C-alpha positions as CSV (number, residue, x, y, z in Angstrom):
1,M,0.0,0.0,0.0
2,D,2.9,2.4,0.8
3,G,4.3,1.7,-2.6
4,L,1.0,2.4,-4.3
5,R,0.7,5.7,-2.4
6,A,4.2,6.7,-3.4
7,S,3.6,5.9,-7.0
8,G,0.3,7.9,-7.0
9,G,2.2,10.9,-5.6
10,L,4.8,10.7,-8.2
11,L,2.2,10.4,-10.9
12,R,0.4,13.5,-9.7
13,R,3.6,15.4,-9.7
14,G,4.4,14.3,-13.3
15,R,7.7,12.6,-12.3
16,L,6.7,9.0,-12.9
17,R,8.5,7.5,-16.0
18,R,7.0,4.3,-17.4
19,R,9.3,1.7,-18.8
20,R,9.2,1.3,-22.5
21,Q,7.6,-2.0,-23.6
22,P,9.2,-3.9,-26.4
23,Q,7.3,-3.9,-29.7
24,P,6.8,-7.4,-31.1
25,H,7.3,-7.8,-34.9
26,S,6.2,-10.8,-36.8
27,G,6.5,-10.9,-40.6
28,S,4.3,-8.3,-42.2
29,V,2.1,-7.9,-39.1
30,L,3.0,-5.0,-37.0
31,A,1.4,-5.0,-33.5
32,L,1.1,-1.6,-31.9
33,P,0.1,-0.7,-28.3
34,L,-2.9,1.5,-27.8
35,R,-0.9,4.5,-26.6
36,P,-0.9,7.3,-29.2
37,R,2.1,9.3,-27.8
38,K,4.2,6.2,-27.8
39,I,3.1,5.2,-31.3
40,R,3.9,8.7,-32.7
41,R,7.3,8.8,-31.0
42,Q,8.3,5.3,-32.1
43,L,7.1,5.9,-35.7
44,R,9.0,9.2,-36.0
45,R,12.2,7.4,-34.9
46,S,12.1,4.2,-36.8
47,V,9.5,4.2,-39.7
48,A,12.3,3.7,-42.3
49,S,13.9,0.8,-40.5
50,R,10.6,-1.0,-39.9
51,M,9.5,-0.6,-43.5
52,A,12.9,-2.0,-44.7
53,A,12.5,-5.0,-42.4
54,L,8.9,-5.4,-43.5
55,R,9.8,-5.5,-47.2
56,A,12.7,-7.8,-46.5
57,Q,10.3,-10.4,-45.0
58,T,7.3,-10.0,-47.3
59,L,8.8,-9.3,-50.7
60,P,10.5,-12.0,-52.8
61,S,13.9,-11.5,-54.1
62,E,14.4,-10.6,-57.8
63,D,15.8,-14.1,-58.5
64,S,12.6,-15.8,-57.4
65,E,10.0,-13.1,-58.2
66,D,8.0,-15.1,-60.7
67,S,7.6,-18.2,-58.6
68,R,6.8,-16.3,-55.4
69,V,4.2,-14.1,-57.0
70,E,2.6,-17.2,-58.6
71,S,2.4,-19.0,-55.3
72,T,1.0,-15.9,-53.6
73,V,-1.8,-15.7,-56.0
74,E,-2.6,-19.4,-56.7
75,D,-1.7,-21.4,-53.5
76,A,-4.6,-21.0,-51.2
77,G,-3.1,-23.2,-48.5
78,D,0.0,-21.1,-47.8
79,P,-0.2,-19.1,-44.6
80,L,0.6,-15.4,-44.6
81,P,3.8,-14.2,-42.9
82,G,3.3,-13.7,-39.2
83,G,0.8,-16.5,-38.7
84,A,-2.1,-14.6,-40.4
85,A,-4.9,-16.7,-41.9
86,A,-4.6,-17.6,-45.6
87,I,-6.8,-15.7,-48.1
88,P,-9.6,-17.8,-49.6
89,D,-9.6,-18.3,-53.4
90,A,-12.8,-16.2,-53.8
91,A,-11.2,-13.3,-52.0
92,R,-8.1,-13.5,-54.1
93,R,-9.9,-13.7,-57.4
94,E,-12.5,-11.0,-56.8
95,P,-11.9,-7.5,-55.5
96,Y,-14.0,-6.9,-52.5
97,G,-15.8,-3.9,-54.0
98,H,-16.8,-6.0,-57.0
99,L,-18.8,-8.7,-55.3
100,G,-22.5,-8.7,-55.9
101,P,-25.1,-9.0,-53.1
102,A,-25.5,-12.7,-53.6
103,E,-21.8,-13.3,-53.7
104,L,-21.4,-11.4,-50.4
105,R,-23.9,-13.6,-48.7
106,E,-22.2,-16.7,-49.9
107,A,-18.7,-15.6,-49.1
108,S,-16.8,-17.4,-46.3
109,P,-16.4,-15.8,-42.9
110,A,-12.7,-15.1,-43.6
111,A,-13.7,-13.4,-46.9
112,R,-16.3,-11.3,-45.2
113,S,-13.7,-10.2,-42.6
114,L,-11.6,-9.0,-45.4
115,Q,-14.4,-7.1,-47.1
116,T,-15.3,-5.1,-44.0
117,P,-12.1,-3.1,-43.6
118,R,-12.1,-2.3,-47.3
119,A,-15.5,-0.7,-47.0
120,L,-14.3,1.2,-44.0
121,V,-11.2,2.5,-45.7
122,E,-13.1,3.5,-48.9
123,A,-15.6,5.5,-46.8
124,Q,-12.8,7.9,-45.8
125,T,-10.7,10.2,-48.1
126,P,-7.9,9.3,-48.7
127,P,-6.2,7.1,-46.0
128,A,-3.6,8.7,-43.8
129,R,0.0,8.1,-45.0
130,L,3.1,7.7,-43.0
131,V,6.0,8.9,-45.1
132,E,9.7,9.3,-44.2
133,G,12.2,10.0,-47.0
134,P,11.8,7.7,-50.0
135,T,9.9,5.1,-48.1
136,P,6.7,4.1,-50.0
137,P,3.4,5.5,-48.5
138,A,1.6,3.2,-46.2
139,R,-1.9,3.0,-44.7
140,L,-3.0,1.5,-41.5
141,V,-5.8,-0.9,-41.8
142,E,-7.4,-2.7,-38.9
143,A,-9.2,-5.9,-39.8
144,P,-11.5,-7.6,-37.3
145,A,-9.9,-11.0,-37.8
146,L,-6.3,-9.9,-38.2
147,S,-3.8,-7.9,-36.3
148,A,-3.1,-4.3,-37.4
149,R,-1.3,-4.4,-40.6
150,L,0.7,-1.9,-42.7
151,V,-0.4,-2.3,-46.3
152,P,1.3,-0.2,-49.1
153,A,-1.2,2.2,-50.5
154,S,-0.5,1.3,-54.1
155,A,-1.1,-2.4,-53.7
156,P,-4.2,-3.8,-55.4
157,P,-7.2,-4.1,-53.0
158,A,-7.4,-7.9,-53.3
159,R,-3.8,-8.4,-52.0
160,L,-2.7,-8.1,-48.4
161,L,1.0,-8.4,-49.2
162,E,3.0,-5.9,-51.3
163,V,4.5,-8.0,-54.0
164,P,5.9,-6.8,-57.3
165,A,3.4,-7.4,-60.1
166,A,4.2,-10.5,-62.1
167,P,5.2,-9.8,-65.7
168,P,1.9,-9.8,-67.5
169,R,1.6,-12.7,-69.9
170,V,0.8,-12.0,-73.5
171,V,-1.0,-14.8,-75.3
172,E,-1.4,-14.5,-79.0
173,A,-4.3,-16.6,-80.3
174,S,-6.1,-16.4,-83.5
175,A,-9.4,-14.7,-82.7
176,L,-11.4,-12.6,-80.2
177,L,-14.7,-11.3,-79.3
178,C,-17.0,-8.4,-78.6
179,N,-20.4,-6.9,-79.3
180,A,-20.2,-3.1,-79.6
181,Q,-21.8,-0.5,-81.8
182,H,-20.1,2.7,-83.0
183,L,-22.1,5.5,-81.4
184,A,-21.5,9.2,-81.5
185,A,-22.0,10.6,-78.0
186,A,-22.8,14.1,-76.9
187,P,-20.5,15.6,-74.2
188,P,-21.7,15.3,-70.7
189,S,-21.4,19.0,-70.2
190,A,-20.6,22.2,-72.1
191,A,-17.5,22.9,-70.0
192,P,-14.4,20.9,-71.0
193,A,-13.1,18.2,-68.7
194,T,-9.5,18.2,-67.7
195,L,-6.9,15.5,-67.0
196,S,-5.6,17.2,-63.9
197,G,-6.2,16.9,-60.2
198,P,-8.3,14.3,-58.5
199,Q,-10.2,12.5,-61.3
200,V,-13.9,11.9,-60.9
201,D,-16.0,8.9,-61.9
202,G,-19.4,8.8,-63.6
203,T,-21.1,9.6,-60.3
204,G,-19.0,12.6,-59.5
205,G,-16.9,10.9,-56.8
206,E,-13.1,10.7,-56.9
207,L,-11.4,7.7,-58.6
208,A,-9.7,5.1,-56.5
209,W,-6.8,6.7,-54.7
210,D,-3.5,6.1,-56.5
211,S,-5.0,3.6,-58.9
212,P,-3.1,2.8,-62.1
213,L,-5.8,4.7,-64.1
214,Q,-5.4,7.8,-62.0
215,R,-1.6,7.7,-62.3
216,V,-1.7,7.5,-66.1
217,L,-4.3,10.3,-66.3
218,A,-2.1,12.5,-64.1
219,E,0.8,11.6,-66.4
220,L,-1.2,12.6,-69.5
221,N,-1.9,16.0,-67.9
222,R,1.8,16.8,-68.1
223,I,2.2,15.9,-71.8
224,P,1.9,19.0,-74.0
225,S,1.0,17.2,-77.3
226,S,-2.5,15.6,-77.6
227,R,-1.0,13.1,-80.1
228,R,1.6,12.0,-77.6
229,R,-1.1,11.7,-74.9
230,A,-3.1,9.4,-77.2
231,A,0.0,7.3,-77.9
232,R,0.8,7.0,-74.1
233,L,-2.7,6.0,-73.1
234,F,-2.8,3.3,-75.8
235,E,0.6,2.1,-74.6
236,W,-0.9,1.8,-71.1
237,L,-4.0,0.1,-72.4
238,I,-2.1,-2.8,-74.1
239,S,0.9,-2.8,-71.7
240,P,3.3,-4.6,-71.6
241,M,3.0,-5.3,-75.3
242,P,4.9,-2.8,-77.5
243,P,2.4,-0.8,-79.7
244,D,4.7,-1.2,-82.7
245,H,4.6,-5.0,-82.4
246,F,0.8,-4.9,-81.9
247,Y,0.2,-2.8,-85.1
248,R,2.8,-4.7,-87.2
249,R,1.9,-8.3,-86.3
250,L,-1.5,-8.4,-84.6
251,W,-3.8,-5.5,-85.7
252,E,-6.6,-6.8,-88.0
253,R,-4.9,-10.3,-88.0
254,E,-5.0,-12.1,-84.6
255,A,-6.8,-12.1,-81.3
256,V,-4.8,-11.0,-78.3
257,L,-5.1,-11.8,-74.6
258,V,-3.2,-9.7,-72.1
259,R,-3.4,-11.1,-68.6
260,R,-2.2,-8.7,-65.9
261,Q,-3.0,-10.3,-62.5
262,D,-3.9,-6.8,-61.3
263,H,-7.5,-6.4,-60.3
264,A,-7.1,-2.7,-59.8
265,Y,-5.7,-1.9,-63.2
266,Y,-9.0,-0.3,-64.5
267,Q,-10.3,0.7,-61.2
268,G,-12.2,4.0,-61.4
269,L,-13.1,3.7,-65.1
270,F,-16.6,2.3,-64.5
271,S,-18.3,0.2,-62.0
272,T,-21.7,-1.3,-61.1
273,A,-22.1,1.5,-58.6
274,D,-21.8,4.0,-61.5
275,L,-24.5,2.1,-63.4
276,D,-26.8,2.2,-60.4
277,S,-26.2,5.9,-60.0
278,M,-27.0,6.5,-63.7
279,L,-30.2,4.6,-63.4
280,R,-31.2,6.8,-60.4
281,H,-30.1,10.2,-61.6
282,E,-30.0,10.1,-65.4
283,E,-32.7,9.8,-68.1
284,V,-31.7,6.3,-69.2
285,Q,-34.2,4.9,-71.6
286,F,-34.8,1.2,-72.4
287,G,-33.9,0.5,-76.1
288,Q,-32.2,3.8,-76.6
289,H,-29.5,3.7,-73.9
290,L,-30.0,0.3,-72.1
291,D,-30.8,-3.2,-73.4
292,A,-31.8,-6.2,-71.3
293,A,-31.1,-9.5,-73.1
294,R,-30.6,-13.2,-72.3
295,Y,-29.5,-16.2,-74.3
296,I,-31.3,-19.4,-73.3
297,N,-31.5,-22.8,-75.1
298,G,-29.8,-21.4,-78.2
299,R,-32.2,-18.4,-78.5
300,R,-31.6,-14.8,-77.7
301,E,-34.4,-12.7,-76.1
302,T,-34.5,-8.9,-75.8
303,L,-36.8,-7.9,-72.9
304,N,-36.9,-4.1,-73.1
305,P,-39.9,-2.6,-71.4
306,P,-41.0,0.8,-72.7
307,G,-39.9,4.1,-71.1
308,R,-37.2,5.0,-68.6
309,A,-34.9,2.4,-67.1
310,L,-35.6,3.0,-63.5
311,P,-33.6,1.0,-61.0
312,A,-36.5,-1.2,-60.0
313,A,-37.1,-2.3,-63.6
314,A,-33.5,-2.7,-64.5
315,W,-32.4,-4.7,-61.5
316,S,-35.5,-6.9,-61.7
317,L,-34.5,-7.9,-65.2
318,Y,-30.9,-8.5,-64.0
319,Q,-32.2,-10.7,-61.2
320,A,-34.2,-12.6,-63.8
321,G,-31.0,-13.5,-65.6
322,C,-30.8,-10.7,-68.2
323,S,-27.6,-9.0,-69.2
324,L,-27.7,-5.2,-69.1
325,R,-26.0,-3.5,-72.0
326,L,-25.4,0.2,-71.6
327,L,-25.1,1.9,-75.0
328,C,-22.8,4.9,-75.3
329,P,-21.7,5.2,-71.6
330,Q,-19.5,8.2,-72.6
331,A,-22.8,10.2,-72.7
332,F,-23.2,9.7,-69.0
333,S,-19.7,9.0,-67.6
334,T,-17.1,11.8,-67.6
335,T,-14.3,9.3,-67.1
336,V,-15.3,7.1,-70.0
337,W,-15.7,10.2,-72.2
338,Q,-12.1,11.3,-71.3
339,F,-10.8,7.8,-71.9
340,L,-12.3,7.6,-75.4
341,A,-11.6,11.2,-76.3
342,V,-7.9,10.8,-75.8
343,L,-7.7,7.4,-77.5
344,Q,-9.7,8.4,-80.7
345,E,-6.7,10.4,-81.8
346,Q,-4.5,7.3,-81.6
347,F,-6.8,5.5,-84.1
348,G,-7.7,8.5,-86.3
349,S,-11.2,7.1,-86.2
350,M,-14.1,7.7,-83.9
351,A,-14.0,5.6,-80.8
352,G,-17.1,4.3,-79.0
353,S,-17.9,1.9,-76.2
354,N,-20.6,-0.3,-74.6
355,I,-20.8,-1.6,-71.0
356,Y,-22.0,-5.1,-70.3
357,L,-23.2,-6.3,-66.9
358,T,-24.0,-10.1,-66.9
359,P,-25.5,-11.9,-63.9
360,P,-23.9,-15.1,-62.5
361,N,-24.4,-18.4,-64.5
362,S,-25.9,-16.7,-67.5
363,Q,-25.2,-15.6,-71.1
364,G,-26.7,-12.5,-72.7
365,F,-26.0,-12.7,-76.4
366,A,-25.8,-15.3,-79.1
367,P,-22.5,-16.0,-81.0
368,H,-21.9,-13.4,-83.7
369,Y,-19.2,-11.2,-85.2
370,D,-19.0,-7.4,-85.4
371,D,-17.8,-4.8,-87.9
372,I,-15.5,-3.0,-85.5
373,E,-12.1,-3.5,-83.9
374,A,-12.8,-4.5,-80.3
375,F,-10.9,-4.1,-77.1
376,V,-12.5,-5.8,-74.1
377,L,-11.6,-4.4,-70.7
378,Q,-12.7,-6.7,-67.8
379,L,-13.7,-4.4,-65.0
380,E,-15.4,-6.7,-62.4
381,G,-16.0,-10.4,-61.9
382,R,-15.0,-13.1,-64.4
383,K,-16.3,-14.2,-67.7
384,L,-15.6,-17.2,-70.0
385,W,-14.9,-16.2,-73.6
386,R,-14.9,-18.4,-76.7
387,V,-13.5,-16.9,-79.9
388,Y,-13.6,-18.3,-83.5
389,R,-11.9,-17.4,-86.7
390,P,-13.9,-16.2,-89.6
391,R,-15.5,-19.2,-91.3
392,V,-15.0,-18.1,-94.9
393,P,-12.8,-15.4,-96.5
394,T,-15.8,-13.2,-97.1
395,E,-16.3,-12.8,-93.3
396,E,-12.7,-11.7,-92.8
397,L,-12.6,-8.0,-91.7
398,A,-16.3,-7.9,-92.1
399,L,-18.0,-4.7,-93.3
400,T,-21.3,-5.4,-91.4
401,S,-22.2,-7.3,-88.2
402,S,-23.5,-10.8,-88.5
403,P,-26.9,-12.3,-87.6
404,N,-26.9,-14.6,-84.5
405,F,-25.3,-18.0,-85.0
406,S,-26.3,-21.3,-83.5
407,Q,-23.8,-23.6,-81.8
408,D,-24.0,-25.9,-84.9
409,D,-22.7,-23.1,-87.1
410,L,-19.4,-22.9,-85.1
411,G,-16.3,-25.0,-85.2
412,E,-13.6,-25.3,-82.6
413,P,-12.7,-22.0,-80.8
414,V,-9.2,-20.7,-81.4
415,L,-9.2,-18.9,-78.0
416,Q,-11.0,-20.0,-74.8
417,T,-10.2,-18.1,-71.7
418,V,-11.6,-16.6,-68.5
419,L,-11.1,-12.9,-68.2
420,E,-10.5,-11.4,-64.7
421,P,-10.4,-7.8,-63.6
422,G,-7.4,-6.0,-65.3
423,D,-7.3,-8.4,-68.3
424,L,-7.6,-7.2,-71.9
425,L,-8.9,-8.9,-75.0
426,Y,-8.5,-7.6,-78.5
427,F,-10.1,-9.2,-81.7
428,P,-10.5,-7.9,-85.3
429,R,-13.7,-7.5,-87.3
430,G,-15.3,-10.7,-88.4
431,F,-14.1,-12.9,-85.5
432,I,-17.1,-14.8,-84.0
433,H,-17.3,-14.7,-80.2
434,Q,-19.6,-15.6,-77.3
435,A,-19.2,-15.1,-73.6
436,E,-20.9,-16.4,-70.4
437,C,-20.6,-16.1,-66.6
438,Q,-19.9,-19.1,-64.5
439,D,-19.1,-20.1,-60.9
440,G,-21.7,-17.8,-59.4
441,V,-19.8,-14.6,-60.2
442,H,-21.1,-11.7,-62.1
443,S,-19.2,-9.9,-64.8
444,L,-18.8,-6.2,-65.9
445,H,-16.7,-5.3,-68.9
446,L,-16.3,-2.4,-71.3
447,T,-15.9,-2.9,-75.0
448,L,-14.0,-0.2,-76.8
449,S,-14.8,-0.1,-80.5
450,T,-13.2,1.7,-83.4
451,Y,-12.4,1.5,-87.1
452,Q,-16.0,1.1,-88.3
453,R,-16.2,1.7,-92.1
454,N,-12.6,3.0,-92.2
455,T,-11.2,0.8,-95.0
456,W,-9.5,1.3,-98.4
457,G,-12.8,0.4,-100.0
458,D,-14.7,3.1,-98.2
459,F,-12.0,5.6,-99.3
460,L,-12.2,4.5,-102.9
461,E,-16.0,4.7,-102.9
462,A,-15.6,8.4,-102.4
463,V,-12.6,8.8,-104.8
464,L,-13.7,6.9,-107.9
465,P,-16.9,8.9,-108.7
466,L,-15.0,12.2,-108.4
467,A,-12.2,10.8,-110.5
468,V,-14.5,9.8,-113.3
469,Q,-16.2,13.2,-113.2
470,A,-12.8,15.0,-113.4
471,A,-11.6,12.7,-116.2
472,M,-14.7,13.3,-118.3
473,E,-14.2,17.1,-117.9
474,E,-10.4,17.0,-118.8
475,N,-9.9,14.1,-121.2
476,V,-11.7,13.7,-124.4
477,E,-11.2,9.9,-124.4
478,F,-13.7,9.6,-121.6
479,R,-16.2,11.6,-123.6
480,R,-16.1,9.5,-126.8
481,G,-19.2,7.4,-127.5
482,L,-19.6,3.7,-127.0
483,P,-19.6,1.3,-130.0
484,R,-23.1,1.2,-131.6
485,D,-23.2,-2.6,-131.5
486,F,-21.5,-3.3,-128.0
487,M,-24.7,-4.9,-126.8
488,D,-24.3,-7.6,-129.4
489,Y,-21.2,-9.0,-127.7
490,M,-21.2,-7.6,-124.2
491,G,-23.3,-8.7,-121.2
492,A,-23.8,-11.9,-119.2
493,Q,-25.2,-13.8,-122.2
494,H,-22.0,-13.2,-124.1
495,S,-19.6,-13.8,-121.2
496,D,-18.2,-16.9,-122.9
497,S,-17.9,-15.4,-126.3
498,K,-14.6,-15.3,-128.2
499,D,-15.7,-12.4,-130.4
500,P,-12.6,-10.1,-131.0
501,R,-14.8,-7.1,-130.5
502,R,-15.4,-8.2,-126.9
503,T,-11.7,-8.5,-126.4
504,A,-11.1,-5.0,-127.7
505,F,-13.9,-3.6,-125.6
506,M,-12.4,-5.1,-122.4
507,E,-9.0,-3.7,-123.2
508,K,-10.4,-0.2,-123.7
509,V,-12.1,-0.4,-120.3
510,R,-8.8,-1.4,-118.7
511,V,-6.9,1.5,-120.3
512,L,-9.5,4.1,-119.2
513,V,-9.6,2.7,-115.6
514,A,-5.8,2.9,-115.4
515,R,-6.0,6.5,-116.5
516,L,-8.4,7.4,-113.7
517,G,-5.5,7.4,-111.2
518,H,-4.3,10.7,-112.8
519,F,-7.6,12.3,-112.0
520,A,-8.3,10.9,-108.6
521,P,-8.8,13.7,-106.0
522,V,-7.0,11.7,-103.3
523,D,-6.1,14.7,-101.1
524,A,-9.6,16.2,-101.4
525,V,-11.2,12.9,-100.2
526,A,-8.6,12.6,-97.4
527,D,-9.5,16.2,-96.3
528,Q,-13.2,15.3,-96.4
529,R,-12.7,12.3,-94.2
530,A,-10.6,14.4,-91.8
531,K,-13.3,17.0,-91.7
532,D,-15.9,14.3,-91.0
533,F,-13.7,12.9,-88.2
534,I,-13.4,16.4,-86.6
535,H,-17.1,16.9,-86.8
536,D,-18.2,13.4,-85.5
537,S,-15.5,12.7,-82.8
538,L,-15.9,13.3,-79.1
539,P,-15.1,16.8,-77.7
540,P,-11.5,17.1,-76.7
541,V,-10.3,16.8,-73.1
542,L,-8.1,19.7,-72.0
543,T,-5.1,19.6,-69.8
544,D,-4.7,22.3,-67.1
545,R,-2.5,24.4,-69.3
546,E,-4.8,24.1,-72.3
547,K,-7.8,25.1,-70.2
548,A,-6.0,28.0,-68.7
549,L,-5.0,29.4,-72.1
550,S,-8.4,28.8,-73.7
551,V,-11.5,30.9,-73.5
552,Y,-12.3,29.2,-70.2
553,G,-9.2,30.8,-68.7
554,L,-9.8,34.4,-69.8
555,P,-9.6,36.9,-66.9
556,I,-13.1,38.3,-67.6
557,R,-15.1,38.4,-64.3
558,W,-17.8,40.4,-62.5
559,E,-16.4,43.1,-60.2
560,A,-17.7,46.3,-58.6
561,G,-21.1,45.9,-60.2
562,E,-19.9,45.3,-63.8
563,P,-17.9,42.8,-65.9
564,V,-14.2,43.7,-66.3
565,N,-11.5,42.5,-68.7
566,V,-14.1,42.0,-71.4
567,G,-12.9,41.4,-75.0
568,A,-9.5,40.6,-76.4
569,Q,-7.2,42.4,-78.8
570,L,-6.5,40.5,-82.0
571,T,-3.2,41.6,-83.6
572,T,-1.3,40.4,-86.7
573,E,1.8,39.7,-84.6
574,T,0.4,36.9,-82.4
575,E,0.7,33.2,-83.5
576,V,-2.1,30.8,-83.1
577,H,-1.7,27.7,-81.0
578,M,-4.5,25.3,-81.7
579,L,-5.6,23.5,-78.6
580,Q,-4.8,20.0,-79.9
581,D,-3.3,18.3,-82.9
582,G,-5.9,17.9,-85.7
583,I,-8.5,20.2,-84.1
584,A,-8.6,22.3,-87.3
585,R,-7.6,21.6,-90.9
586,L,-6.9,23.8,-93.9
587,L,-9.0,22.6,-96.8
588,E,-9.2,23.5,-100.5
589,E,-12.9,24.3,-101.1
590,S,-14.7,26.6,-103.5
591,S,-14.6,30.1,-102.1
592,P,-14.3,33.2,-104.2
593,N,-11.9,34.9,-101.8
594,L,-10.0,31.8,-100.7
595,E,-6.7,32.7,-102.5
596,S,-6.6,36.2,-101.1
597,E,-7.6,35.1,-97.7
598,C,-4.9,32.4,-97.5
599,S,-2.3,34.8,-98.8
600,H,-2.8,36.9,-95.7
601,G,-2.1,33.9,-93.5
602,W,-5.1,34.3,-91.3
603,W,-4.8,30.7,-90.1
604,K,-1.6,31.7,-88.4
605,R,-3.1,34.5,-86.3
606,A,-4.4,34.2,-82.7
607,W,-6.1,36.0,-80.0
608,C,-4.0,38.1,-77.6
609,T,-5.3,39.0,-74.1
610,R,-3.3,41.3,-71.9
611,E,-0.1,40.6,-73.9
612,R,-0.3,36.8,-73.6
613,A,-1.2,34.3,-76.3
614,V,-4.4,32.4,-75.7
615,D,-5.1,29.0,-77.2
616,L,-8.4,28.8,-79.0
617,E,-11.1,26.4,-79.9
618,P,-12.4,26.8,-83.4
619,E,-15.7,28.5,-82.4
620,D,-13.7,31.1,-80.4
621,L,-11.8,32.6,-83.4
622,G,-14.8,34.3,-84.9
623,L,-13.0,34.6,-88.3
624,G,-15.4,32.5,-90.4
625,W,-14.6,29.0,-91.2
626,W,-13.5,29.4,-94.8
627,L,-10.0,28.9,-93.2
628,V,-10.5,25.2,-92.6
629,G,-13.7,24.4,-94.3
630,S,-17.3,24.6,-93.3
631,S,-19.0,22.9,-90.3
632,M,-15.7,22.1,-88.6
633,I,-17.1,21.5,-85.1
């Protein structure tokens, strides 16, 4: 008792010093006492040494990286360092946030214990980081069934250990799949989106903190050229495959599978939560924006009720086994719009997309082929794909989409695989494909489509009539009359005739066709297609710099009861900087004053506001669009 009284007196006088308790360490599990001052003091002194020890125990060496990563992902029986429970297969294969309601109910207790802390962490913005020097940021996550654990913030949500990502495997097969239509979409809003700062998803919320998608979008914001931004985003899309190899060996030839083993690769692009938000807050109409379809016993059914796709109707159809296909999601999702608007410059052709949500153990669409180049991005869940080569040469690089096929119409698939989140599939036009969900897991994927009616034949369809017209005007041989008796030896009924007059007629046709090349307005048709592309493509996405130097960054404002800094002084000494590559084009069109106008070099002028150049969008110039052709934007 005397000792206790003495201790109490010292404590009241502030002179008692508690002995420091040792901090146990075990693998990647860091046990911390519940004393905040002690925690802060200890972390300030030794964060770097602890993280080094943690990485040394949890990360494989470079020599055995492949085998250890493989065992971490595939071996469900291996315990985690520090005696933590092993992660069930379902928890490994599926990111927690992507499990549907039925899957959450069927998950094991261990899996549910892993889902809870993720929900808690995502409800906050963004998790606190402990950083010292070059040490990677870390976040503290407390799981009910596990000890407190330091998890690197950049690790994919489905992994509890920070491991270097396994080198993605590139499998070249001979076919691929997708069902997408080429749709022109209106911009979500009049003001341009930017690639800077915290990105937002379709619902207006921030993208996943430090996701691969957000990192590449932040990188694009620092690239001054829109053409280089498009090349970088496409490189990220098909990584680790080099784009040159893809275009030289695989484009329009083979199906491609890129397996990344990174469930967070596309995180923030689109999700089932985004779809649910659109159904609640946007005017989504059945048939126009959303289709509900199912494929049962070899027959496809489309079950679109009339009117708006309210959540009650859409989710009831989903629960009944229907796949939901969202047409033109870029009209509703700012993130998808930005993604496509950047990529369309890589293809030089309009880029579109569809979203497909398929319930577990179901198939939404019959086997078919499409008339677009398709890139399938697996966003959530898993889906089994079967891909078949074109059956006959006339189906190769098809010009139109096919009708639905039955299973009897198909041979053996050249590619059969299960896509998981982060994986990518590419397949050319004319490759037959079908997909279905299995194993009680739903699937959400985005199909990026491009190159619809963008062929040599489409180009020549526009060139040849103009070439014939020009040849008739300039060459008398094209104006000479046909032989009076040509119907006596030409035509289907004379196709086997050996009449010398027929031979002479065919030779004359070959000579005239060969001369057409001299009259073909190839540049004019190329300009017309470029003009159509500018008119039809998605509105551009601006970087911070482009937005600041455009009309959106002008200093005009309301001040002291009136607008100030109104107007801009246009001089002949300021050079124009177009917002992006290809946003305007100088065309040769019929205009009475075109020659004098171009001689003054008006297309090289620009606005100048308070002695600084301002980048312009075409409608901001106010000079009349004889400079680049009519109806440019």
